[in-house]
Backbone as JSON, one array per atom type, in Angstrom:
{
  "sequence": "XXXXXXXXXXXXXXXXXXXXXXXXXXXXXXXXXXXXXXXXXXXXXXXXXXXXXXXXXXXXXXXXXXXXXXXXXXXXXXXXXXXXXXXXXXXXXXXXXXXXXXXXXXXXXXXXXXXXXXXXXXXXXXXXXXXXXXXXXXXXXXXXXXXXXXXXXXXXXXXXXXXXXXXXXXXXXXXXXXXXXXXXXXXXXXXXXXXXXXXXXXXXXXXXXXXXXXXXXXXXXXXXXXXXXXXXXXXXXXXXXXXXXXXXXXXXXXXXXXXXXXXXXXXXXX",
  "N": [[14.04, 89.94, -1.81], [11.59, 88.7, -4.06], [11.37, 87.9, -7.16], [8.64, 87.57, -9.39], [8.53, 87.24, -12.37], [11.2, 87.61, -13.76], [12.11, 85.57, -12.11], [13.59, 85.24, -9.97], [15.59, 85.13, -7.02], [16.65, 87.98, -4.41], [18.43, 89.13, -2.24], [19.89, 90.93, 0.84], [22.43, 91.39, 3.39], [21.84, 91.86, 6.38], [22.98, 94.07, 8.18], [24.74, 95.05, 10.98], [25.95, 97.98, 11.94], [27.75, 100.22, 10.28], [29.88, 99.4, 7.16], [32.32, 100.86, 7.27], [33.27, 100.83, 8.81], [33.29, 99.38, 10.76], [34.25, 97.03, 8.89], [38.31, 97.0, 7.11], [39.81, 96.75, 4.23], [40.85, 93.71, 3.31], [42.33, 91.77, 1.91], [45.23, 91.05, 1.74], [44.94, 89.56, 3.7], [43.89, 87.64, 2.74], [45.44, 86.7, 0.74], [47.49, 85.8, 1.66], [46.21, 82.9, 2.43], [45.36, 81.8, -0.14], [47.24, 81.98, -0.69], [48.32, 79.73, 0.46], [46.31, 77.57, 0.32], [47.32, 76.76, -1.98], [49.88, 75.42, -1.89], [49.22, 74.02, -0.26], [47.43, 71.93, -2.0], [48.78, 71.3, -3.64], [49.61, 68.92, -3.44], [47.64, 66.52, -3.08], [46.14, 65.61, -5.39], [43.39, 64.85, -5.4], [42.03, 65.85, -3.72], [42.48, 68.73, -4.82], [41.91, 68.54, -7.8], [38.96, 68.27, -6.82], [38.17, 71.1, -5.35], [39.1, 72.94, -7.65], [36.95, 72.54, -9.26], [34.88, 73.08, -7.69], [35.06, 75.77, -8.16], [34.86, 76.19, -10.73], [32.42, 75.72, -10.73], [30.91, 77.81, -9.63], [31.51, 79.78, -11.31], [29.93, 78.34, -13.57], [27.54, 78.43, -13.49], [26.67, 81.11, -12.79], [27.02, 82.6, -9.91], [29.39, 83.66, -8.92], [31.66, 86.27, -10.15], [34.16, 86.99, -12.83], [35.92, 89.44, -11.69], [37.24, 91.29, -13.56], [35.4, 90.92, -15.54], [33.12, 92.49, -15.02], [30.43, 95.31, -15.85], [32.45, 99.1, -15.72], [31.41, 100.75, -14.9], [30.31, 99.47, -12.12], [32.07, 98.26, -11.16], [33.67, 100.45, -10.45], [32.14, 101.38, -8.34], [32.47, 99.71, -6.5], [34.45, 99.37, -5.79], [34.49, 101.63, -4.95], [34.16, 101.28, -2.14], [34.65, 100.33, 0.92], [36.27, 96.98, 1.12], [34.94, 93.33, 1.59], [37.47, 90.53, 1.26], [36.84, 86.83, 1.08], [37.93, 85.16, 2.73], [39.51, 81.59, 2.28], [39.48, 78.44, 2.16], [40.14, 75.03, 2.27], [37.42, 71.97, 3.27], [37.78, 69.16, 4.76], [36.06, 66.22, 5.05], [34.1, 63.62, 6.2], [32.62, 62.02, 3.45], [31.51, 60.44, 1.08], [30.59, 61.64, -1.46], [31.17, 64.16, -1.86], [33.99, 65.06, -0.52], [35.7, 66.52, 0.3], [35.48, 70.5, -0.01], [35.78, 73.63, -0.4], [35.47, 75.96, 1.85], [34.09, 78.96, 3.0], [35.08, 81.79, 4.69], [34.09, 83.57, 6.48], [34.14, 84.61, 9.27], [37.1, 85.43, 9.38], [39.46, 87.53, 10.87], [39.12, 91.94, 9.68], [42.55, 94.22, 9.04], [42.75, 96.62, 11.82], [42.73, 99.66, 11.53], [44.64, 102.83, 11.72], [42.79, 104.76, 12.34], [41.54, 103.18, 14.31], [39.24, 102.47, 13.19], [37.91, 99.19, 11.2], [39.17, 95.36, 11.73], [37.37, 93.94, 12.72], [34.7, 91.23, 10.94], [33.39, 89.27, 8.21], [30.93, 88.52, 9.5], [30.87, 88.94, 12.33], [29.77, 91.81, 11.45], [27.27, 91.19, 9.99], [24.53, 90.24, 11.21], [22.44, 87.68, 12.74], [19.72, 86.72, 13.18], [17.15, 84.6, 12.89], [16.18, 81.36, 12.89], [14.0, 79.6, 13.26], [11.31, 78.02, 12.62], [12.09, 75.6, 11.11], [11.7, 71.8, 11.62], [13.27, 68.85, 12.05], [12.24, 66.63, 12.96], [9.67, 66.6, 12.54], [9.72, 66.92, 10.16], [10.2, 64.13, 9.5], [8.62, 62.16, 10.55], [6.01, 63.2, 9.31], [7.25, 62.49, 7.03], [6.58, 59.81, 7.17], [3.74, 59.07, 7.62], [2.28, 58.56, 5.34], [1.15, 56.56, 3.02], [2.61, 56.42, 0.51], [6.32, 58.0, 0.16], [8.1, 60.6, -0.12], [11.08, 62.0, -1.23], [13.09, 64.85, -2.44], [16.04, 67.26, -2.75], [17.24, 70.53, -2.7], [18.7, 71.94, -5.44], [22.28, 73.14, -4.64], [21.54, 74.85, -3.16], [21.55, 77.71, -1.06], [23.08, 79.44, -2.79], [21.83, 79.88, -4.79], [20.02, 82.29, -4.36], [20.15, 85.33, -4.92], [22.78, 88.02, -4.59], [22.19, 91.25, -4.01], [23.28, 93.75, -5.57], [24.36, 96.35, -4.83], [25.77, 95.15, -2.47], [28.0, 94.27, -2.94], [30.82, 94.35, -2.75], [31.21, 93.12, -0.1], [31.52, 90.6, -0.54], [34.5, 89.46, -2.32], [36.36, 87.5, -3.56], [39.63, 85.63, -3.81], [41.6, 84.06, -6.4], [43.81, 81.2, -8.13], [44.13, 80.25, -11.89], [43.85, 77.35, -11.82], [45.1, 76.03, -9.3], [47.61, 76.95, -9.4], [50.36, 77.52, -7.99], [52.61, 79.58, -9.05], [50.51, 81.31, -10.92], [49.07, 83.99, -12.27], [47.06, 86.2, -9.87], [43.74, 85.65, -9.11], [40.64, 88.23, -9.36], [37.06, 87.68, -8.65], [34.42, 88.19, -7.87], [31.82, 87.53, -5.57], [28.36, 86.64, -6.33], [26.39, 85.63, -5.19], [24.47, 84.18, -1.85], [26.44, 82.61, 0.27], [27.77, 79.72, 1.92], [29.01, 79.87, 5.23], [27.73, 82.29, 6.04], [27.05, 84.61, 8.17], [24.16, 85.49, 8.27], [23.14, 83.66, 6.45], [21.26, 81.16, 6.5], [19.17, 82.56, 7.88], [18.28, 83.57, 5.94], [17.66, 82.32, 3.87], [15.68, 81.18, 4.37], [13.91, 82.75, 4.78], [12.98, 83.44, 2.43], [12.21, 81.09, 0.98], [9.6, 80.98, 2.8], [8.23, 83.03, 2.43], [7.45, 82.48, 0.06], [6.08, 80.26, 0.32], [3.67, 81.77, 1.9], [2.94, 82.97, -0.39], [2.06, 81.42, -2.31], [-0.03, 79.71, -0.78], [-3.18, 79.77, -0.39], [-3.57, 79.04, -2.97], [-2.02, 76.68, -4.1], [-2.68, 74.93, -1.2], [-1.53, 73.15, 0.27], [0.75, 72.07, -1.34], [1.92, 74.72, -0.1], [2.09, 73.75, 2.46], [3.74, 71.18, 2.5], [6.36, 72.32, 1.77], [6.62, 74.16, 4.24], [6.66, 72.18, 7.07], [7.49, 69.87, 6.08], [10.43, 70.18, 4.91], [13.8, 70.31, 5.46], [15.68, 72.87, 5.89], [17.17, 72.49, 2.61], [16.19, 69.52, 2.04], [13.41, 67.83, 1.74], [10.47, 66.2, 3.12], [7.92, 64.21, 2.86], [5.09, 62.31, 2.56], [2.01, 60.89, 0.95], [-1.08, 59.65, 0.23], [-1.12, 58.13, -2.74], [1.06, 56.7, -4.95], [0.55, 58.92, -7.99], [-0.29, 61.04, -6.46], [1.96, 62.19, -5.05], [3.87, 62.16, -7.2], [2.05, 64.24, -8.88], [2.47, 66.67, -6.32], [5.2, 66.81, -6.67], [5.23, 67.68, -8.91], [4.36, 70.06, -9.1], [5.9, 71.04, -7.25], [7.83, 71.2, -8.67], [7.24, 73.1, -10.47], [7.14, 75.55, -9.39], [9.43, 76.01, -7.71], [10.91, 76.76, -10.54], [9.92, 78.87, -10.84], [11.38, 80.77, -9.28], [13.76, 80.97, -9.78], [14.89, 78.34, -8.68], [16.45, 74.61, -8.38], [14.95, 71.5, -7.78], [17.73, 68.74, -7.37], [16.91, 66.31, -7.3], [14.76, 63.92, -6.84], [13.51, 61.39, -5.19], [10.63, 58.22, -4.88], [8.7, 56.29, -2.81], [8.57, 52.9, -2.94]],
  "CA": [[12.99, 90.26, -2.69], [11.4, 87.45, -4.98], [10.5, 87.78, -8.7], [8.66, 86.5, -10.04], [8.65, 87.62, -13.57], [12.79, 87.32, -13.28], [12.42, 83.8, -11.95], [15.12, 85.81, -9.31], [15.45, 85.83, -5.66], [17.56, 88.49, -4.49], [18.78, 89.38, -0.83], [20.89, 91.81, 1.41], [22.86, 91.29, 4.35], [21.32, 92.74, 7.35], [23.93, 95.19, 8.78], [23.87, 95.47, 12.17], [26.08, 98.78, 11.24], [28.59, 100.89, 8.93], [30.62, 98.93, 7.15], [33.67, 101.63, 7.3], [33.28, 100.97, 10.66], [33.5, 97.51, 11.81], [35.91, 95.91, 8.39], [39.35, 97.42, 6.28], [40.34, 96.21, 3.5], [42.0, 92.51, 3.6], [43.53, 91.14, 0.95], [46.92, 90.66, 2.22], [44.75, 88.26, 4.2], [43.33, 86.68, 1.55], [46.7, 86.27, -1.03], [47.92, 84.65, 2.3], [45.3, 82.49, 2.64], [45.08, 81.49, -1.5], [49.39, 80.53, -1.21], [48.87, 78.09, 1.94], [46.22, 76.43, -0.18], [47.83, 76.54, -3.48], [50.72, 74.98, -1.49], [48.95, 72.59, 0.66], [46.81, 71.36, -2.41], [49.76, 70.39, -4.95], [50.44, 67.37, -2.99], [47.19, 65.91, -3.02], [45.63, 66.08, -6.47], [42.36, 64.76, -5.68], [41.49, 67.67, -2.92], [43.03, 69.92, -5.46], [40.85, 68.8, -8.59], [37.07, 68.55, -5.93], [38.62, 72.39, -5.35], [38.97, 73.77, -8.93], [35.89, 71.6, -9.63], [33.65, 73.83, -7.03], [35.39, 77.41, -8.32], [34.94, 76.69, -12.02], [30.96, 75.85, -10.82], [30.48, 79.14, -9.17], [31.43, 80.79, -12.57], [29.66, 78.48, -15.16], [26.23, 78.99, -12.68], [26.87, 82.74, -11.82], [26.94, 82.49, -8.5], [30.53, 84.43, -9.33], [31.76, 86.78, -11.59], [35.61, 87.57, -12.93], [35.48, 91.22, -11.16], [37.66, 92.08, -14.9], [34.0, 90.98, -16.81], [31.88, 93.4, -14.79], [31.53, 97.51, -16.51], [33.25, 100.12, -15.98], [30.77, 101.88, -13.89], [30.13, 98.48, -11.49], [33.97, 97.86, -10.71], [33.94, 102.14, -9.79], [31.49, 101.14, -7.37], [32.85, 98.35, -5.77], [35.79, 100.01, -5.46], [34.33, 102.89, -4.18], [33.47, 100.92, -1.19], [35.6, 98.72, 1.73], [35.76, 95.61, 0.33], [36.6, 92.43, 2.25], [37.78, 89.2, 0.75], [36.46, 85.88, 1.78], [39.61, 84.34, 2.63], [38.81, 79.94, 1.39], [40.44, 77.02, 2.74], [40.2, 73.64, 1.95], [37.84, 71.57, 4.5], [37.87, 67.55, 4.3], [34.76, 65.32, 5.83], [33.97, 61.43, 5.64], [31.82, 61.77, 2.42], [31.75, 59.47, -0.61], [30.15, 62.07, -2.24], [32.52, 65.64, -1.41], [35.22, 64.55, 0.79], [36.55, 68.02, 0.11], [35.17, 70.96, -0.61], [35.94, 74.63, -0.36], [34.62, 76.72, 2.97], [34.72, 80.72, 2.99], [35.98, 82.51, 6.15], [33.53, 85.12, 7.67], [35.09, 85.3, 10.71], [38.7, 86.45, 8.64], [39.1, 89.51, 10.76], [40.36, 92.56, 9.02], [43.5, 95.2, 9.91], [42.32, 97.73, 12.63], [43.49, 100.83, 10.86], [44.93, 104.04, 12.51], [41.61, 105.85, 13.12], [40.67, 102.82, 14.96], [38.33, 101.46, 11.99], [38.33, 97.83, 11.22], [39.61, 94.46, 13.19], [36.09, 92.83, 12.82], [35.07, 90.42, 9.99], [31.8, 90.17, 7.95], [30.13, 87.38, 10.34], [30.65, 90.52, 12.95], [29.0, 93.15, 10.72], [26.09, 90.45, 9.88], [22.96, 89.8, 12.63], [22.16, 86.31, 12.42], [18.5, 86.5, 12.31], [16.66, 83.61, 13.7], [15.25, 80.36, 12.48], [12.46, 79.19, 14.31], [10.08, 77.48, 11.66], [12.38, 74.16, 10.59], [11.83, 71.06, 12.8], [14.09, 67.53, 11.58], [11.51, 65.33, 13.5], [8.24, 67.08, 12.14], [9.58, 66.3, 8.89], [10.28, 62.58, 9.78], [7.42, 62.21, 10.61], [5.34, 63.86, 8.19], [7.56, 61.11, 5.92], [6.76, 58.13, 7.83], [3.1, 58.12, 7.74], [1.56, 57.88, 4.6], [1.03, 55.02, 1.92], [3.82, 56.54, 0.06], [6.71, 58.62, 0.59], [8.79, 60.97, -1.19], [11.95, 63.16, -0.91], [13.98, 65.53, -2.75], [16.95, 67.89, -2.4], [17.32, 71.67, -3.79], [20.44, 71.89, -5.57], [22.46, 74.82, -4.86], [20.42, 75.69, -2.47], [22.15, 79.07, -0.66], [23.52, 80.47, -3.65], [20.6, 80.12, -6.03], [20.04, 83.09, -3.98], [21.89, 85.72, -5.44], [23.49, 88.89, -3.6], [22.25, 93.1, -3.83], [24.5, 94.72, -6.08], [25.16, 96.74, -3.44], [26.88, 94.49, -1.57], [29.27, 93.13, -3.63], [32.33, 95.03, -2.18], [31.69, 92.68, 0.81], [32.04, 89.83, -1.09], [35.28, 89.76, -3.2], [36.75, 86.18, -3.78], [40.58, 85.47, -4.41], [41.58, 82.31, -7.27], [44.66, 81.76, -8.96], [43.67, 79.11, -12.08], [44.74, 75.45, -11.83], [45.97, 76.21, -8.2], [49.72, 76.71, -9.45], [51.82, 79.42, -6.99], [53.01, 80.47, -10.09], [50.01, 82.25, -12.03], [48.38, 85.46, -11.78], [46.17, 85.9, -9.09], [42.18, 85.76, -10.27], [39.78, 88.32, -8.5], [36.15, 87.42, -8.18], [32.95, 88.72, -6.93], [30.67, 86.23, -5.26], [27.49, 87.33, -6.58], [25.33, 85.1, -4.3], [24.19, 84.13, -0.72], [27.49, 81.92, -0.17], [27.73, 79.37, 2.68], [30.35, 80.78, 6.1], [28.51, 83.87, 6.23], [26.05, 84.09, 9.61], [22.68, 85.58, 7.55], [22.72, 82.98, 4.98], [20.86, 80.2, 6.82], [17.98, 83.27, 8.0], [17.88, 84.42, 4.9], [17.23, 81.14, 3.31], [14.7, 80.64, 5.47], [13.06, 83.85, 4.9], [12.77, 82.71, 1.34], [11.2, 79.68, 1.61], [8.73, 80.71, 3.89], [7.84, 84.09, 1.94], [7.47, 81.83, -1.14], [5.4, 78.9, 0.98], [2.56, 82.32, 1.79], [2.52, 83.68, -2.08], [0.74, 80.03, -3.08], [-1.08, 78.89, 0.58], [-4.45, 80.35, -1.28], [-3.7, 78.74, -4.58], [-2.61, 75.18, -3.36], [-2.3, 74.59, 0.77], [-1.38, 71.47, 0.35], [2.34, 72.47, -1.16], [3.02, 75.13, 0.49], [2.46, 73.11, 3.79], [4.62, 70.82, 2.48], [7.98, 73.56, 2.01], [6.44, 74.79, 5.59], [6.42, 71.3, 7.9], [8.33, 68.76, 5.6], [11.64, 70.14, 4.36], [14.87, 70.56, 7.01], [16.84, 73.13, 4.85], [17.24, 71.84, 1.85], [15.83, 68.71, 1.73], [11.93, 67.99, 1.35], [10.73, 64.73, 3.07], [6.78, 64.26, 2.74], [4.42, 61.59, 2.12], [1.18, 60.94, 1.03], [-1.48, 58.18, -0.16], [-0.36, 57.15, -3.32], [2.16, 57.27, -6.37], [-0.37, 60.01, -8.35], [-0.41, 61.93, -5.5], [2.65, 61.93, -4.74], [3.87, 62.36, -8.77], [0.98, 65.3, -8.63], [2.88, 67.26, -5.65], [6.48, 66.84, -7.31], [5.55, 67.99, -10.3], [3.12, 71.59, -8.6], [6.65, 71.78, -6.71], [8.95, 71.32, -9.67], [7.34, 74.54, -11.3], [7.19, 76.53, -8.36], [10.9, 76.63, -7.56], [11.69, 77.36, -11.42], [9.34, 79.9, -10.94], [12.16, 81.74, -8.27], [15.27, 80.02, -9.48], [15.83, 77.35, -7.66], [15.58, 73.38, -8.99], [15.78, 69.97, -6.9], [18.28, 67.94, -7.85], [16.62, 65.12, -7.86], [13.86, 63.49, -5.95], [12.71, 59.79, -4.61], [9.42, 58.24, -4.55], [8.89, 55.13, -2.42], [7.89, 51.89, -3.7]],
  "C": [[12.88, 89.29, -3.8], [10.51, 88.54, -6.09], [10.38, 87.35, -9.67], [8.71, 85.73, -12.1], [10.15, 87.2, -14.09], [13.33, 86.3, -13.15], [14.16, 84.12, -10.93], [15.11, 86.15, -8.05], [16.52, 86.6, -5.28], [17.32, 89.11, -2.79], [19.89, 90.11, -0.77], [21.06, 91.02, 2.5], [22.75, 91.72, 4.56], [22.77, 93.09, 7.78], [24.2, 95.6, 9.97], [25.35, 97.32, 12.53], [26.89, 99.26, 10.68], [29.56, 99.82, 9.12], [31.96, 99.67, 7.63], [34.03, 101.39, 8.29], [33.58, 99.94, 11.24], [35.19, 96.56, 10.76], [36.99, 97.28, 7.73], [39.47, 96.38, 5.71], [41.24, 94.74, 3.83], [42.47, 91.66, 2.65], [44.65, 91.03, 1.06], [45.9, 89.23, 2.46], [44.76, 87.33, 3.75], [44.6, 86.12, 1.05], [47.06, 84.99, -0.09], [47.22, 83.16, 2.13], [45.39, 81.4, 1.41], [45.84, 80.63, -1.03], [48.84, 79.64, -0.6], [48.26, 77.2, 0.81], [46.55, 75.7, -1.84], [48.9, 75.48, -3.16], [50.84, 73.52, -1.53], [48.13, 71.38, -0.12], [47.47, 70.28, -3.29], [50.32, 69.36, -4.74], [49.42, 66.56, -2.51], [46.12, 66.74, -4.15], [43.91, 65.77, -6.65], [41.12, 65.36, -5.17], [41.52, 68.79, -3.86], [41.41, 70.03, -7.15], [39.4, 69.0, -7.43], [37.28, 70.46, -6.03], [38.17, 73.2, -6.64], [37.72, 73.47, -9.49], [34.27, 72.74, -9.66], [33.62, 75.41, -7.74], [34.55, 76.88, -10.12], [33.0, 76.68, -11.91], [30.29, 77.1, -10.53], [31.1, 80.15, -10.1], [30.39, 80.45, -13.88], [27.79, 78.62, -14.48], [26.18, 80.32, -12.37], [26.67, 82.7, -10.59], [28.48, 83.6, -8.77], [30.5, 85.08, -10.18], [33.1, 87.08, -11.46], [35.58, 89.33, -12.68], [36.25, 91.93, -12.67], [36.44, 92.03, -15.35], [32.87, 91.92, -16.38], [32.0, 95.16, -15.49], [31.65, 97.76, -15.75], [32.76, 100.41, -14.29], [30.36, 100.72, -12.24], [31.56, 98.3, -10.54], [34.39, 99.4, -9.9], [33.29, 101.97, -8.42], [31.18, 100.91, -6.34], [33.63, 99.04, -5.59], [35.55, 100.84, -4.28], [34.49, 102.82, -2.46], [34.58, 100.6, -0.81], [35.12, 97.97, 0.91], [36.58, 94.54, 1.47], [35.91, 91.35, 1.37], [37.84, 88.05, 1.61], [37.38, 85.43, 1.46], [39.03, 82.83, 2.69], [39.95, 78.86, 1.74], [39.18, 75.1, 2.78], [39.2, 72.78, 3.4], [37.6, 69.84, 4.25], [36.78, 67.32, 5.96], [34.72, 63.67, 5.35], [32.96, 61.76, 4.63], [31.91, 61.07, 0.93], [31.7, 60.58, -2.23], [31.02, 62.99, -2.51], [32.74, 65.57, 0.21], [36.51, 65.58, 0.72], [35.97, 69.14, -0.07], [35.22, 72.32, -0.01], [34.92, 76.23, 0.99], [34.83, 78.79, 3.3], [34.54, 81.08, 4.27], [35.13, 83.62, 6.16], [33.9, 85.88, 8.25], [36.21, 85.42, 10.9], [38.47, 87.62, 9.52], [39.78, 90.33, 10.27], [41.58, 93.26, 10.22], [42.76, 96.4, 10.88], [43.34, 98.62, 12.12], [43.5, 102.02, 11.77], [44.25, 105.04, 13.44], [40.5, 105.14, 14.08], [38.96, 101.96, 14.39], [38.77, 100.24, 11.28], [39.23, 96.96, 12.0], [38.58, 93.72, 13.33], [35.99, 92.21, 11.75], [33.24, 90.76, 9.44], [30.62, 89.34, 9.0], [30.14, 88.33, 11.69], [29.77, 91.15, 12.55], [27.4, 92.2, 9.98], [25.63, 90.21, 11.08], [23.04, 88.33, 10.92], [20.82, 85.48, 12.15], [18.44, 85.21, 13.06], [16.2, 81.97, 13.02], [14.39, 79.4, 13.3], [11.54, 78.43, 13.34], [10.99, 75.83, 10.7], [12.49, 72.9, 12.36], [12.01, 69.5, 12.19], [12.71, 66.64, 11.92], [10.13, 65.97, 12.76], [8.35, 66.67, 10.8], [9.68, 64.48, 8.72], [9.06, 62.06, 9.39], [6.0, 61.98, 10.35], [5.84, 62.57, 6.63], [6.87, 59.58, 5.83], [4.9, 57.94, 7.38], [2.24, 57.71, 6.86], [2.07, 56.9, 3.51], [2.53, 55.11, 1.27], [4.71, 57.64, 0.36], [7.08, 59.16, -0.32], [10.25, 61.73, -0.69], [12.5, 64.0, -2.41], [14.64, 66.22, -2.29], [17.32, 68.87, -3.18], [18.72, 71.57, -3.77], [20.95, 73.98, -4.92], [21.68, 75.52, -3.98], [20.51, 78.02, -1.54], [21.88, 79.87, -1.99], [22.68, 80.47, -5.22], [20.51, 81.75, -5.57], [20.87, 84.16, -4.01], [21.81, 87.27, -4.35], [23.27, 90.25, -3.89], [23.38, 93.09, -4.06], [25.0, 95.08, -5.2], [26.08, 96.78, -2.96], [28.01, 93.75, -1.66], [30.56, 93.18, -3.23], [31.94, 93.97, -1.12], [31.55, 90.51, 0.82], [32.77, 89.13, -2.08], [36.04, 88.22, -2.98], [38.56, 86.32, -4.75], [40.89, 83.98, -5.38], [42.73, 82.41, -7.99], [44.56, 79.99, -10.53], [44.6, 77.67, -12.23], [45.05, 75.31, -10.66], [47.04, 76.3, -8.44], [49.46, 78.31, -8.63], [51.36, 80.23, -8.17], [52.17, 81.05, -11.45], [48.2, 82.94, -11.45], [46.86, 85.81, -10.64], [44.41, 86.72, -9.91], [41.06, 87.0, -9.67], [38.53, 88.52, -9.04], [35.38, 88.19, -7.57], [31.57, 87.18, -6.81], [29.29, 87.24, -4.99], [26.04, 87.04, -6.05], [25.63, 84.77, -3.2], [25.42, 82.47, -1.05], [27.65, 81.28, 1.55], [29.16, 79.44, 4.33], [29.61, 82.24, 6.32], [27.03, 84.73, 6.83], [24.7, 84.22, 9.12], [22.16, 84.68, 6.98], [21.67, 82.66, 5.65], [18.91, 81.21, 6.99], [17.43, 83.22, 6.57], [17.29, 83.68, 4.22], [15.77, 81.64, 3.82], [13.16, 81.32, 5.55], [12.26, 83.44, 3.37], [11.75, 82.5, 0.88], [9.49, 80.23, 2.26], [8.19, 82.28, 3.27], [7.28, 83.13, 0.5], [6.12, 80.66, -0.96], [3.66, 80.38, 0.94], [2.38, 82.81, 0.23], [1.87, 82.41, -2.35], [0.41, 79.36, -1.91], [-2.57, 78.88, 0.03], [-4.58, 79.61, -3.05], [-3.59, 77.2, -4.15], [-1.3, 75.07, -2.15], [-0.97, 73.38, 0.69], [1.07, 71.72, 0.1], [3.03, 73.63, -0.41], [2.65, 74.54, 1.98], [4.68, 72.13, 4.03], [6.16, 71.37, 2.5], [7.63, 73.73, 3.68], [6.84, 74.01, 7.2], [6.85, 70.4, 6.93], [9.58, 69.3, 5.03], [12.66, 70.86, 5.82], [15.78, 71.46, 5.82], [16.64, 72.86, 3.65], [17.04, 70.7, 1.35], [14.69, 68.83, 2.21], [11.89, 66.47, 1.91], [9.1, 64.57, 3.11], [6.4, 62.66, 2.59], [2.78, 61.47, 2.17], [0.18, 59.24, 0.84], [-1.44, 57.43, -0.98], [0.6, 58.01, -3.97], [1.81, 58.56, -7.03], [0.13, 60.86, -7.53], [0.96, 63.11, -5.63], [3.4, 62.75, -6.03], [3.17, 64.25, -8.95], [1.66, 66.27, -7.85], [4.06, 67.77, -6.29], [5.47, 67.65, -8.36], [4.92, 69.71, -10.49], [4.49, 72.56, -7.77], [7.92, 72.51, -7.62], [8.98, 73.3, -10.04], [7.08, 75.18, -10.59], [8.91, 77.35, -8.3], [11.36, 77.17, -9.17], [11.28, 78.5, -11.17], [10.5, 81.27, -9.82], [13.32, 81.65, -9.0], [15.47, 79.29, -9.06], [15.25, 75.64, -8.77], [15.77, 72.6, -7.44], [16.21, 69.28, -8.19], [17.65, 66.82, -8.61], [15.12, 64.42, -6.98], [13.7, 61.56, -6.44], [11.85, 59.56, -4.07], [9.52, 56.81, -4.68], [8.26, 54.03, -3.51], [8.45, 51.91, -5.49]]
}
């Protein structure tokens, strides 16, 4: 759902069945994984600082909220349903900007209950969808054919889309302040879409295509850029001159702001 007045996009994870049959409460698994990460990162201060910063960003940007800060009726709504806790682990990669980051494991299975329910994961429960509109070659060709090329990068693309409140029980998180294993566990709710959940790529792509369709009669060139000159959160296009590039960038920024998205930066050739 795209609300242009509230400047917000909200999505629901498409479920293939009854969450009460697929899932059971997996908090104990999430606690074990959290404790393991706390111990592991004790000996890696650089990665520890990066993970702490990432979780702080979740809270500062309102991608996640503390469970205890929610209204009582919302807490009761969440607790009245089966809860899925997203275990998270630190993943390392050869990158200057992001050598480590926390990654949610939505494929972690829940315990099998005596009545046969549970035993599956959030990714088992979630439908994947199909993304057929993205073409990296298309984007690169469109970037090189014009006289002036420009690129942009959408900021925090996935978590900029809110998760519908009715599904907040499916994205619970555990945290310890400063990743100190002696600190009490803090319960968080991830209230936005997040990397690691299998339906998120198709949901975000559907959102962008819907936005493009909304403006196609008013700004056909901008709609074309969103559909043909974008690969997930990366934009690459070209035009005849610098002024045309700046005009298209300004229109894109205005559009992104109207739905709660933001480009972290633009680069124009020359």
